[in-house]
N, C-alpha and C positions, 0 to 999 in steps of 0.2 A: 160349396154352397155360398151363394151370393145373396145378400139382402141389405136393405137400408137400415141404418142404425140412427135412431133419434135420441140424442142426449140433451138434457136441459140443465147444464151446470149452473150453480149459483154464481152470479157474476160479481166480480170486484172485491171479494173478500180474501185476503191473504191468510189471516188466522184470527183466532179468538183468544183474547187475553182476560184473565181475572186480575183485577187491580185491587189490592187491599191497602187502604189508607183512609185516615180521617182528615187529612190535611187537604182542604179544597184547592190550595194553590198548586201543590205538587201533583195532585190528581189531574188538574186541568193541564198542567205542563206535559205530563206523561201522555194523557189522552190525545192532546194536540200533536205530539211527536209521533205517536202510533198511527194517527189518521193519515199522516203523510205517506205511510207505507201500507195503507189499506188494512191495518190491523184494528179490529173492533175491540173495545174494552168494556167489560162489565165491572162497575165499581161496587165494592163491598166495604163498608166501614166497620163491620163487626167481625173480629177474628174468629169467634166461635161459629158464626154463620158461614164464614169463608171456609173453615175446615170442613163443614158439611158439604159445601159446594164442590170442594176438591174431591170428595169421596163419591159424589153422585152425578157430576157433570164433567164433560170433556172440554178441556182448554188446551190450546197449543202453547200458551205462555202463561206463567204465573208470576206476578210482580207484587212483592210484599214490602211494605214500609216497616222494617224491623225496629224502627224507633218508637213504634206504637206501644208495645208491651211484650211480655214474654209469650203471650198467646199468639201474637202475630209471628214471632220467630218460630214457634212450634208448627205453624201452618207450613212454612217453608221446609222445616225439618221433616215433616210427614209426607211431603209430595212424593218422594221416591217410593214410599210404601203404598201409595194409592193404586188401585187397580187401573183406573182410566188415565191417570196423569203422571205415571212414573217416568215417562220420557218427555214431559213438557219442558220447555225452555224456561229456566228460572232466573229471576232478577231480584236483587235485594236493594232497597233504597236505604241509604245509611247516612249517619253523620259521624263526626269524629269519634264518638264514644262507642259506636256499633260496627265500625269497619271490621274489627277482628272477629266479631260475631258472624258477620256475613261470610267470612272465609271459613269459619268453623262449620257453618251450615252448608258449605259447598255450593253457594249460588254461582251459576255460570257467568252472570254479569252483575256488576256492582255499579249502582247509580248514586252519586252524591246528591243529597238534597239541594245543594246550592248550584248544581250544574246548570249551565245555560241551555237554551233550546238547541243550539248548534251541537253541543256535546251530547245531549240526549239523542238527537237524530243520528249522530255518528255511532252511538251504541246500538240503536235499533237497526241501523244499516248493517252493522257487523253481525247482528243476530238473525238477520232476515232469512238467510239460507237455512238455518236450523229450524226456524219457525215454519217455513214452507215445507220442509221435509217431514216435520212432525205432523202437519196437517195432512200431508199426502198419505201417511201411514193409516189414517183413519178416514180418509176421504170416501164419501159415499156418493157416487155419481148417479143422478136421476136418468132413467132410460125408458124407452118404449121399444123393447126388443123381443121378437118372437124367439121361443126356445122350445126344447123338448125335455120332459121330465118323466122319470119312471121310478116307482117303488121297486125295491130289490125283488127280482124274479118276475116282474110284471112288464107288460108292454108300455111303450112310450105314449105320453099324452101331450098335447100342445099346452103351452103356458106362455106367459109374458113376464119378462124381467122388468121390474119398475124401478129398481136401483141396484147398484152393485158396488162392492168395495173389495179390498184385498182379501178379506176374511169371509165374505158371504154375500148374499143377495136377498132381495125381497121380490116375490113373484105373485102373480095372480093366475089362477087356473080354475078350470071347471071340474076340479077334483077336490074332495074333502080329505085333507091330510090330518094327521095327528102328531102332536109334538113327540120328539124322539124317534120318529120314523126315519129310516135310512133310504135315501133316494140318490139318483144319479141325474144330473142336469147337463144338457148339451146345448151349446150356443156358439155363435160366430161373431167375433169382434174384429174382423179382418184376418184373424187366425182362429182355428177351431178349438173349442174347449169341451172337454168331457170331465166332469168333476163329481166325485163322490161327496155327498153332503148329508147333513142331519137337519131335520125340521126342528126349529127352535120355538116357534110360536105360530099360531093361526088365529084369524079373526072371523067374524061373521060374514065378511065380504069375500071370502075365499082367497084372501091374501095370506101368504105364509113367509116366514123368515127362514133362510137357509144358512147354516154354517158350513163352509167348505172344509173338508178334512182329508180328502184323498184325490190326488191328481198327479199326472206325469210331471216329472221334475222340470221339464222345459216349459210347461204351461204357466207356472207361477210368475217367472220373470216377464213373460209376454203380457200377462194381465197387469202387472205392476207398471210396465212401460206404457200400456194403453191408458191406465188411470192417470199416470203422471202427465201425459199429453193433454188429457181432458182438463185436469186441474190447471195446468199452465196456461191453457186458453182462456181461463176465467180471470187471470191476473190483469190488473190495469197495466197498460203498456209501459209506463214509467217504472213500475215495480218489476215487471218481467225482465226489463233490461238490467236492472240492478241484480236480480237473482241470477241471471245468466252469467254476469261477470263474477259473482261470488262463488259459483260452482267450481 
């Protein structure tokens, strides 16, 4: 089966970072260094609010100024227990008195508060591959792709995939589904996929969210490779070259 595939990937973003600090100077230095690698930073100055963000939002990297107070350190400590961010790349901003704390918290990268811009850039360059791989795990690629979907035991109906990730897809169809319904979706992304799925949500515009749960073993790596290519096409050229060298 041959058909055109229209994807609309978000351009130019390598990853999203949560930066937790009250120091405007270090916040500016870190944000500037991350911008060089197309990493966008969301600044949060309140560790309590940051802890809530970690539990409710997805970030590819989390940077905590552990010199703030014990609450800031607890944010870093709790990242691995969060549902969405347990694999996020972690950084601790330290001074002489908190360097041992960063090691105890098992931050993957340690940044000294007095580091120069060049040193910060070297650290983010070293972390780049990990950040891109983390984004790839959750990457949801916008699409406009014809597909076929069927409830268990029923005939196929046409639908359209409007975005897809390693774990599921969002579709639009002229069929009213109900959450928890079991379906099978078939589509072609250069190779053919037939995946058993569960309807997770529906809205009033006949859009539904699918969670993939049952597919032939060889199809999962094919989808992962396709998504990786789509994501890498969105990277700025200068960053893509660095990522290729770091793999």
